VODRENZA-385955 format. One record per residue (C-alpha): x, y, z; residue in one letter. Coordinates in steps of 0.02 Angstrom, whole numbers, plus 50000, padded with zeros to 5 digits. Example, Ala and Ser with C-alpha at 12.3 -4.5 7.8 and 13.67 -1.06 7.14 Angstrom:
# residues 2
506154977550390a 506844994750357s 
This chain:
# residues 236
497455140750330m 499225134050303c 499755122550162l 501125109950201y 502005096850098g 502755082750202y 504175072650124c 505035057950206r 506385045350162i 506875030250266s 508595026650193k 510105037750162k 510255030449988s 508535037149941q 508225054249864s 506895065649936i 506925077249785e 505635067149688r 504355069449826q 504725088049839v 504595090049650r 502925080849641n 502145091149779i 502805107849715k 502145103949541k 500345103149603e 500505114449755y 501865127449717p 501425137949871n 501595123649995s 502865124350136v 503935108850118i 504405098950273i 505795086350244q 506275071750356e 507445056950348a 507305042750472f 507475023950476t 505975012550489g 506535007350663t 506395025050732k 504745030250807i 505165048450840n 505015060350692r 505605077650751p 505065087250595e 503365078950592w 503165082350779n 503515100950752k 502245101450610l 500955091850711y 501065104150857k 500755118950741n 499265111650647l 497605120750658q 495855117550595n 495805120650407g 497645117050375d 498115105550230i 499515092550221i 500055085250054i 500965068650041f 501725061149885d 500925044649938s 500045037250088v 501615027350133s 502505043850174r 501265047950313m 501765033850430s 502745017750447r 501295005650429n 499435004650392s 498865003350573e 499815018950623e 499265027550463g 497405024950491f 497515030550673s 498385046550621l 497195049250474y 495675047850587k 496415059250720e 496845072950595l 495185071050503f 494235073950664e 495305089350702k 494815097150535g 496495094450450i 496375090650265s 497505076850197l 497995075150014v 498885060049939f 499515063349763l 499575044949715k 497985039849807e 496755054249786h 495325042249821h 495755042750007i 495955061750020d 494945068250168t 493945079550051d 493295064249960s 492405058650118y 491845075950169k 490965078050002k 490155060950017a 489425065750186m 488895083450139q 487155078450080g 486715070650246i 487395085650341i 486295097350238d 484745086850277i 485155087450462n 485295106250458i 483625108650368k 482625096650479s 481575104450617g 480665088950681d 481425080450835s 480965062750780a 481695065950609t 483235073750688d 483495058350797n 483285046950648l 484495057050542i 485725057950686h 485725038950695g 485925037650507i 487335050250509m 488235040650646s 488065024450548a 488655032650387i 490115040850476n 490625023850546k 490425015950374f 491445029550291m 492875028150417m 492865009250398n 493025011750211k 494455023950239v 495325011050347e 495134997650213q 495755009450077d 497265014950180i 497714996950218y 497564992650034k 498635007649987a 499985002550112f 499924984550057e 500114989749875q 501565001349917s 502444987950019e 502154975149881k 502934986749752e 504474989149861v 504654970449891l 504424966849705d 505754979649661l 506974972049785h 506604954649719q 506844959849538r 508474968549582t 509094953249676k 508614941649534e 509434953249407g 511064953449504i 511054934649525e 510714932049339t 512144943649293a 513304934649414r 512864917549342l 513214924449168n 514944929449223g 514654948149229k 515594959049353q 514464964949493i 515044981749555g 516804988249537l 518244975749537p 519174975049701k 520454988849714g 519644999449578t 519575018049613k 517995027349569l 518465043449479v 517185057449481t 517195076049446k 517045078749633k 518555067849674s 519605075949538i 519175093349603r 519505088349784a 521205080949742k 521685096749648e 521275106949803q 522195094949918i 523715096149805r 523595115049810k 523325117749996y 524055102750089s 525805104350161k 526135086450103y 526055092749924f 526165110949866n 525285120050007g 525535124650188s 523935119350277l 523695105050399s 522605090050358n 521145096450462e 521235113950388d 521195106750213v 519685095350232w 518725109450318k 519225121850183l 518685111250036i 517145104050123g 517465085350129i 517465073050273s 519005067550367k 518805049850300t 518655055750120t 520165067150140f 521295053050199y 520625041550063k 521065054249928y 522735058150010k 523245039750013e 522755037849831e 523775053149784m 525305047249879l 525155030149798a 525095038349627e 526705047849664l 527595031849716q 527015021749565s 
């Protein structure tokens, strides 16, 4: 049995650390799989690798049901497929739809089926089990849809509140964001500029532009941005 924690974000601005932290808190021995992709992408390479390696008895933990798939229809299809393959699914924020919840609910019927030795009774119980299994999976589908709908509603509500807050601040004359032309000074930018000043041949060093940005670990765009700001400061 392998224990996996699957974490996914759909925007670069999002942080995946919260999901990792939540899963590790309850399942410290889980192997964390991290993935970042946009909602428009269908392919999920890290999930595909995990999916290919799954075996009966494995467990996958998600921070929430919305991390399993892009929408409720896809989510239920995947849930049912993994459930039937013997893969246990755990949702930290929606434990009521964990696969174990439904396995436990069906266990009593399974025990009766095992103990019965009469063919007529076996046929009856088989029909009952099939009906219960269908009922249970229909309930799972409804619960997953509700979970997705709630998650999507929360996201939309957050976006709406943020939008309304920004508009209210704007109408009250408050500055939204940094004023045009304002430079954002951070510890990282200060440190990077110190290193550029030390190593770049345009200042006190002897290295080329490319050698400098590779040495200090910043992008080409960021390097030229800092360099222009530094040159402007010298000319002011």
